[in-house]
Structures are given as C-alpha cells and as structure tokens.
N, C-alpha and C positions, 0 to 999 in steps of 0.2 A: 305363281298364281294360287291360293287355295279357294278353291272356288265351292262355295256355300252349297251344299246340298238341301234343294226346300221340294224335294219331290212331294207333290201332293201326299202319299202314305205316310213324309217328315211331317208336312206341318200337321196331316192330322194323325200323327202317331200313337194318340191315346186310343186311337179306334182301334178293337182286334179285328176288323175287317177293313182291307183296303177298297176305298172307293175304286182304285181306277180298275178294281176286280169287279165292281156289282155293277156299278150305273149303267144301262145301255136299252130298252123296248121293248102290242098291247100288252099289261102286265100278265101276268099268269103265277099261282100258288098253286104250291099242293100243299098236305099238312108236313111232309117235311123240310120244304123250304120253297122261295118264294123267286121268280124268274122274271124280267121286262124285256118285251121286244122277240118273247120265242119261248121255249120251252126249255125246262130242268135240262141238263145233260146224263144225270146221274139218277135211277126209277126210284121210287122208295126202298127197295128191299136192297138195296146195292151196297155192297160189304165193305167196301175202302174207295179209296181216290185211284184213275188208276194206274198214276205215277209216282207210288210207294212199293214200298218190298214191305209187305202186309207181314210179313216172316222174318224181318230184318230182327238182329239179335239187339239186348239191349244188354247194356254197360259199356264202360270204359269212360274216354275221357276227351271231350275236344276243346284245344285251346284255340283262341280268336286273340285279334288284338281291336281294340277301341279306336274306329277311323271316325269319334266326334271330336268336333272342332274342341271344346277343352278337354285340356290337359290328363283332367278328375274329373270325378263328380261330388256335390256336395249335397243331393238328397236324393232320395227313394222315391220320391213323389214327382213322378211325371205329366202331371197333370195342372200342374200349379205353375204361373206365368215366367218366375222369377229363379235361376241358378240353375244347375245339368242335374240330370238322370243319368244312373249307369246303364250304358249300352246294351240293348234287346231287352232291358226289363220292361217295358209293356208287350212286347209280344210275347215272352216266356210264363209272366203272370199272372195277367189279366186274358179272360176270356169275354167272348159276348153271345149275346141272344142266337146268333148264326155265324156263321165264318163261308168263308169264300173257297173254290179250286183255283188250282193254280193252272188248269187248262181250259179254263174255261171266263167266260167273259158276263158280266152282268145278272149273275143269280147265289144266291147265299142259303145255307144247306142248316137247317136245325143245329146247336151246340149250347148251350146253355136252356136251350128251349126245343120244346120234342115236338114244336104246332106253332103253325104263324097262319093266319087267315089274315087276309086280304080286304076289305066292305066295298060291296060292289060299288058303289060312288063315290071311292078311293080317299072318304076322306077316315079313315079311321085302318089299324093292324093291331089285330089280336095275337100276341103269344101265351103258352100255356110253358111253363115251367116244367124242366123232367123234376120229379121228385128225388132223383138220387145226386142229383147234383150239390156238390158241398167246397164248401173254403176251403181255406188252409187252416183255420180253427177250428174242420171240424163240422161247423155249423149250417145247419142245409141254405140253400141259397133260394134266399121268400121275392114274393114279387115286393116287399116294402125296400128289399135292396135293392132292387131294379130302380124303384122311387128316387128312392137315398142319391143314387149317383148322375140320375135325368137329373136332380132340384140341384146338387152339387154341381158335374157340367155346368149349369149353367148359368151359376153362381158369377162372383165378384171377385173370384181368387181365382179360374181358370182361363186359361186362354183366349181369347175373342173366336177365334174361329168356331168353338162349340156355337155362341149364339150365331151364327151369321151363316152355319149348315142346319143347324135347327129355330130359325126363325118361323117357319111354316107351320112348326109343330107347336100346338094350342093347350096343351097337356098332357098326363098321362094319369089315369084312372087303375085303381088297384080295384079288378072282382073281388077276386076273390085271394089267397092264399099266396096259389102257383101260378093269376093269371093278370096277366095287365093289358093293358089296351092306350094306343096311344091316338090323342086326337089329333088333325091335320086343320089348319085354316082354310086350304085348296088342297082339292087333287093333284097328286103329285108323284107322276109314276118311281121317282127315287127314293120315295121319305121311306118306305118298311124298308130300305136296305139301310140310307140312314142307320136308323132309330137301333134296328136289329147288329148296328155294327157299333155300336155305343160300345166301351170294356164298362165290365157291371165291377165293383166292389162291396166286399161288407159294412155295411153300416157300424162294424167295431171299430173298422180301421180309423185311428185319431180317436177314438172315443173317450178323451181323457178329460178330465176338470182341473183345468187352473188354481191350485192351490192360493195362490194369492188371489186370483179375484175372483173363485169359487165359480167361473162360466168353463162351457165349455172350447175346445180348441176349434179358431177356425182353421177352415181345411187350408189358408194358407201356412198355417202352424205345424203343422201336417208334415213335418220333412222328413227327420230321419226314423218316423215312427215305422216299424218294419208292415209293406205292403199286405192288405189280407185280402189276396184275391181266390183262385178256383182256378190260374192253368198251369200244366203240370210241373212246372219247376218251382221252387222254392229257392229265397236268398239262403248260404252259404255261409261260405266268408269275407269277411271283407277286409282289403288293406288300400287304405285312401291312398290315393298315390300310384299304386301300384295294380290292384288287380278286384277284381269281386268273381265269385265262384258261385253259379245257380248249382242248384240239388235236384233231380227228374225222383219228382212222387213216387214208389212203385205201386202204390195203392191211391195214384188218379182216378178220382172218380171217371171217368171219359176215358177211360184208355182203350175199354174196347169199343167203342163208338164207332160205326165207320166211317165221319171225319176225321177221328185221331188216330185207326188203325193204323202202322209203320211208322209211325212221327214220335217226335220226342224219345229216342233211343237212347242219346247220352247221360249214363248215370251222373256227370258234371260236364258243364258247361265253363269255364272259365276265359274272363275277357282280360286278357293284361292292359297294362294302358304305359305307354311311352309316351316321353313328349316331343319329341320329332319324328319325320318321317324316316330320318339314318338309321335311329335307333329303331323302328318296323325292322326298317329292311336286315339291320343285320339280326334282330330277334328270329326270323324266317330262316336268313342261312345258316344259323347257331340249332335248328331246331327248337326251340324255345315255344313255338305257334309251331300249328297244323294248317294253316287256311287261312288265305290274306288275299281279299280282292282289291284288284289294281284299277285306278283311275289314271294315271299320269301314263300319259304314253311313252316320255326320256326311263322312265321305272321297267318300266316292261320291256324296253328293248335293248336298256343298256346297264341296267343294274342287278341284274337276276343269274349271277354263276354263281361259282363254288362247288365244292365236291360232295354236297347234295345233291343236287343238281346233276352234277356226271353220273352219282350213281344209280338214276332216278329215284331216290328216295323223294325229289321234293317235282312236282313236275305240273308245268305249265300248260296251262287248256284256257279255251275262250268256247265259250259256251253259247251257240247263238237264241235269242231270243226273237219275241215278237211284239215286246213293248212298243208303247210308242215312244215314240223319240224324246219327245220333250222337248223347253225350249230355253236351254240354260243360253244364259245371255246376260251382258251388262246392261243394269235395271239404270234408267238414267229417272232423277227426282225430279219430275215434272214440277214441284211444291215452289220451287224455286226457279228466278233469272239465273242464266240465259235458258234452261232446259225447257219453262212455259214456253219456249216459242219452238214450233213446231220444224222450222226450217235449220235451225241451228243442231237444233237432234239428228235431222237428215245428215248433215255435215260430218258431223260424226261418226256416224257410222259409215261413211262413206270412205273415211282414213282408215278402217281396218284393212286390214292386205290378207284378209284369210288366207287364199292360197300361196301365200312366203310363210306366210307363218305353220302351217300343214304339213309343209317340205321342209324345213328348215329346224323348227322345233316338235315337231307331233309325230314324225316320220310316217307319214300320211297314214295316221292309225285312225281319222275320222272323216265324219261328216257332217257338212253344212249343214246346223240347224235350220230349217224351214218353215217358220210360223210358230204357229201354238202348239195345233195336231199335225203333225208326220207321223208318216207311220200310220195311221187311223182313215178311219169313212170322213173323220170329221174335217180333214185333210183338205181345202179349195183347192180349185187351178181355175185358168181362163178367166173370162170374166164372168161377172156375176148372173146364177139361172135365176128365172121369174120369178122361185119363190123367191129366192136370198134379195131382189132387186124388191121385191114386194116389203120386206122386212127394213130396206136401208131407207128406199123412197121413203118415210115422213120424216128422217131427218136427214135429206141431204145437204140444206141450209150451212147446217153444223159439223159436217164432216168433209175431211181432203174428198179432192175429186176423184181423186186415183182408187177411192175405194170402189169408185163405181164402172173402173177399168179392169185390166190383168191383175190377179196376185202380184203382191209386190214378192219380189225375190232378191234375197244380199247382194248387194254391189260383189259385183269376181272383178278379179286381176289376171286372169290366164285367156286364152281364147286368141280372138278379137278383142277384150277389154285388156283396159290397163291401169294402173293404180295414177300415173300422170291424170288420166281423160277424169278418173273419180275426183282427184282432187280438184280440176276444175271445175265442175258440178259444183262440188262442197266452196269453193271460192264464191261461186258466182250466186249461190243462196246464201251466205253469210255477207254479202255484200243486199243482197234484196234485205235481210233484215237489220241494215242498220249497223254493220257491221265492219270497218275498213284498215288495211294498215296504216299504222299512222309511228313511224318512229321504229320501224319495225318489228311493231307487234300489233296484233289487232285489236281495235278499240272502238267501242261504239261511242255514239251522238257526246258521249257525255265525258269523253276521253278515259275509259273504265277501260282496262286490258281482261282480253276474257281469258282468267283463270279458273278452272275444277283441277279438284281433285278426286282422284281414288283414293276410298275405304277399303283396307285388306286386315286382319289380323293373323298375317304371317308376311315376312320380307321377303319370302323368297315369290312372292308371285308376282314382286319387278321383273322377273326376264319375259315374264308373258305382256304385260302392260308395254312395256321398253318399246315394242315398234311399234306399236296404234301411238305413244306419245312423240316418236320421232316423225310421225307422218301429220300430227297434228301440230307437231312446232311450226310444217313447213305450211301449213295454214296461218301461222299466228298464233297458236291459240298451247296455251300453257298450264299440262297433264303434269298433277305431280301428285305420286305415289305416299301414300300413308298408312303404315303398319301401328297397329295398334294390339294391346293385350287383348285375348279372347270376352273377358268381363268390360271395357269400354267397347269393341264391336258390337255387342250387343247389345249394349244400351242406347247406342246411337242408331243402331237399325229401330229398336223401339219407338226410340221420336224422331226415328224417320232424318237424322241428323248427319246428314252427309248427298254428297253430288251424284257419285257414282262407284255402285258396287258390283259384285259379281254373283251368280246363284245360279242356279240350277235345279230349275223347277221340275219337276215330275210329270211327264206326259198321259192322259187316261183316253183310252177308248170311248167313255160316255160322259163327258163333261156334265155338272150339274151345278147344284148351287152352291159350292164350294170354290166357285170363279167368281163368286158375289164377292169372297175374301179377298180376291188377288186382283181384283179388276171393278169391284163395285165401289160407287161415290161415299156409299155411307164408312164402308170397311176405310176408303182416303182420310177421311178426319179420326179416326178411330187407332190409339197406338197401340200397338201391338199386331197391327192387324198384316195379314199376309200383301196388302194393297202397295208393295213397296216403290210402286212406279209414282205413286200420288196419282191415279187415273181419276177421273170424277166428270165423267160424259153421262149425260141422262140415253143416250143413243148406244150405250154399252149396258147401261143396268136396264134397258129395256129388251134389250138382248138374249141376255143373261136370262130374266124375264120370260123367255121366249123358248130358249132352249129345256129351262125347267120344268113348263109347262106344255110344252109340247104331247100331242094325244096321239102323234105317230111318227114310226121314225123320220117318213119324207121331211114332216115339219120341223125333228129334233135337226137332223142333220143341214136343213134349212138355216137352222140361226145358230147352229155353232160355226157352220164355216161363213155366215155375214160377220158374226162376233171377230172371229180371227183376221179376214179381212180390215174394219178397224183398227183392231189391235195392231198388225202388221202394219199399215200404210200412216199409224199418227207416230208411229219412231220411239214407242217409247222404251222400247227395247232395241239393244245392237246384237245380231244373234252370235253365236258359239258357234259349239259343235257340240255332234254328241257321236255316238256308238254300237251299231248294233251287236255286240257280243260283250258278256260278262267276261271278265279278264282274273284267271283266281289260279293261284298256286295252292298246291295242296300236298298235304303227306300222304303219301302213295302205302309206305308202310303200315302206316297205323289209323288210316280211312278207308272204307266203302262208301259206294253212292249207286245210286239207279243207273242204270243203261243210260236212257235221257232226262234232258232235264225240262220240266212241261214250260209250257211258251210263256208264260206271265209270271213269271220266277222272278226272284230280285238273290241274286250269287247268293249271299252269307243265308237270307231264311230258307232258301231252299236249303242249303245244307245244313243250319240246326235244326230244321224243319223232320228233315225225310232221310241223311247220309247216318252213318253208324258205324262203330270201332269194331279196324280187325281184330279177330281173333289169331 
C-alpha cells in the first residue's frame, strides 16, 4: 500500500518554516526572533544553531531519490494547485521572514527579516527586512515583494490551505521599502509565526505579458518559469522523467547569518526520479544515490543487502526523534453513505487486526497510532479533565456519549482481546445501524449490499489492505481495492471522490489554525482542502477556535485534548501505525554528518541542510 504522506509540513510545504516547529505558547518576542509559551533558546548574539558543524566544508554532491507520489514533475511552481513540482524545490529555493530551529519548538528567528516586533495587543506584527537580502536575480528583497507574495498566496490559483491558515489576517501594510506590518482580525498567539513562515518570492517571477492577450500572466500560468526566490540553491540542469539538479550559490546573501551557518554545504543536490520502488532500491544498491529514507518495514528488514552493504560503504541507521507520532490513518469519507453513520465507521475499525499485521507484515517495526496528538503534551488520557469538560459540555447533545468517558483506544487482538470478539461487536453495531445478512451478504432495509472502495495510486497496496478486506468479508462487507494512476488519484482526492483512502498526517506539538483545514466545516465543502473525512461539526469548529485563541497554555491544552477526544470517538479515521525513528541508508564513503540528529528533524531535510561531502 502506498501511504500518501500528508504531514502538516507537506500540506504547508510552501511554507518555508514548518508549523510543527513553531506553534507552541504567553507570547514573547525579541528583535532577533519570536516565541510563544516561553523564551527563545538562542540569544541575540548566537553564532549558529547547536546541531550544525559551523566549519563544515562546502563542496561535493548529494544524490537523492524523489519519493514524491508522482513519478516525475511537470511544473516549477510549488504553490499552484495543479501539477507536481520537483522534490525539495520549496525548501531549497525559497526563504521566509523567520526560520525555525530543529532543536526547539514554538520559535522563529530572523531570516529575511532582521527585526520582528509583535504589538502588545496581539493585533499586529511588524517585520523589518535585512537590507542585504537578495533574490536570485540580484534584486533586493523589498517590502513590496512580501506584499506581492502574500496577495498571490491568497489569490484564486493557490491551495486553499493558505486561505484557511491566514483567515484571521486582515491585511498587510507596506510601511516603508524595508518594513511590513501584518494586521490581525483578533489576537492570536500563532499568527506572527504563521505570517513569518510564508514563502517570499520576487514580483518579477512570471512577470511576462502574453503577446496574444496583452495581459500579464496569471499565477496559474506561471508553470515552467524559473522561480525567483532567495534561497541558497538555484535550479541547474533538468531532465524530465530522470532528474533535477540544484546548484548552490556560493555568494548566497545569507551564507554568514547565524541561522544559515553550517548549512547548505553541498555544491550540487541531484534528485533522481525512478518510476517504482524496485528501481529506487536497485539505484541505492548500485551506488547511484547517496541517501534514502525508508518507510517500508519490509524493505528495511529484507531488501537491503549486497556488496556495498557488506563492505561498509552503505550504512543502515535509525535515528531516534522526538517528533509527534502523527495520525497516519485510513480516512473514511463521511460525505457518502453508509460512512455517514458512526456505527458503520466503528465497525470498520473493529475489523482491522493491527497486531497480526504488525507481526506478519511489518516485522514488529511500528507502534499503533493513538489519537491525533500522540507523543505530545496535547495527547489526552483517562476521562476529560474539568477544563475539557467545560469545553465539551455545550455540545453534549451533538457528540457521541463516549466523548465524555475514557479516551478512545484502538481495538486490540492480543492478550485478553481477540479478533472474534471485535467482529461480534462490529456485527452488533451494524445490526443497530440497519444492516443484516441476507443471502450471505450484508444488506440494508432496501436490500442494498454494503460495498466500499479503497482508492490508491499504486497496485502494491493490495497486500496491506487484503487482511482488513478478509476480516470485513466475514461481516458481509465487500471492500474493493481500486488502484488508479497518480493523476486520476490526485483529481479524485481534490473532488473527494472516494470511500476510503490512506493518508499519513504529520503531527505537531502545537496544533493551531491548520486544523481548520483538516477538520473544519468550511474546509469540508471546499474542493482541494485537507478535510478528507468530510468532518462538518460545529463542536469541532468551536474547539479548533478555542485552541487557536487560547490565552494560556493550560487553556490551549484543554482545547486540543478535547478536540482529540471528539475526532477519535467519532471514528472518522481508522488509526494505522507510526515509528519513532527515521530509518535511512547513506553512503559513508561520500557523506559526513553531525554527531547527533536534532530532536525535531525530518530525515532527508536534516541531511540536505546540515550534512557535507567527505573529502
């Protein structure tokens, strides 16, 4: 099964600063950065982040493999809705006003901005740009470029995720050529970091007049125009369907800033494109690529061998992290019957035998996903605390009664638990929902069978879905596996044209307004939003608003824990599995790395950012 990774970092991939590292707690700011719920780790005079080698040599080449769902790319604009941009383009070519540290949450430090000041009333934040900041075309980064980027990202041709997370931003004022002020509709602890993380690009990018119409290109027509950002890399050679090379700018304007020192060490980063996993593995074994992150437990356990492994050239390494576990899940589209019935959804979850799958398919490599906020302070436990009860009580009539009891736990089949008992519970729920066995099939009062479709963009997913389908068949439910090509898959996801899909949602220590895109009622009715389950509950909208507007950390924790209870007990998602390590194979003869990985790093980005070529 191809698990489509939708971490918040990916849903917000256009943001130069990962919200997962930014949104956390009373707001504090200093000239060189901004933090919430506490102090900045790094003082104004810091020389570099603690996890980098400030003396790392520049040079050499890093060869990676694209793990994007699309087999190739068809555009160079990562911000528009249609098409696929090359892997890592956003991270390497665009910068933001602030940037985060990988050993700290809830903080951002000045990158394009040399100064940040949040208003005492929380209704605005002001950034002053660094005079030395330059785009790839040599032009200065002006306040007008920041406004142009902001306006464009809120325009009609970009992902609706920007409109969702920026809905409380009233506007942007250009105060002078180097200073901008963002105005907010209401005080919001996270907004200075959200606007500080927006990618900034030049007004000259795509500024071409169509000779036929005499009109300037609209942003969705800016497809293969070379991006004009300010990042440390530019696009070098491209071979469609084969590879793309990013070339380091040795004169990058920010190379000596504390937030950049010890980073961007490779002269060239080559991202190779292979059409299937077998070809990627062979490229690794033959020495064609230098580093690959592994998500498949089967590949990790059984398919990494050969003379380069035997000689020590290729090393397998697991790097333990402190990232949230996220909530990789089967997503049930509640816009469609019978998935709009909570009893049917719960029955589907009871038929998943995770313990058997972990033993037989995953080599015991994973842990079961627990709610939305596993491995964070937001994870609820036991019964709701008084502060959670106070938030939930106004919605008692609209919520499942179980929300007010112990936190939901995924069904188990080990120890005193069994699949047989779970299937009996599922049968009872289905009967209650009006489904009975007729002629050997589960049917409703109208005689219609319970048939569902699992949509994927790779045929290989059938192996993982098959055990679940077999168990569902015992209940009389038919689950059909439907693989389609990536373009059609992407189209059907945009239009919510599916019953069940698999997505890997990335977690966060500090959930905020991005959860309105994942679970908000407005997003449920917005094409190409992140609300794949179709959640449209006033209670959920209210809890997300409480989470975003919380004035203190205790209020924030009560809101996010209450939200987790509602989503989990509503059975919109069937929890899958997660790992607390990054599994990577890398070429020890070609690459060197810092001694330890920072706790909040993602594997490939850490390597791209801070490793260097062996001399």
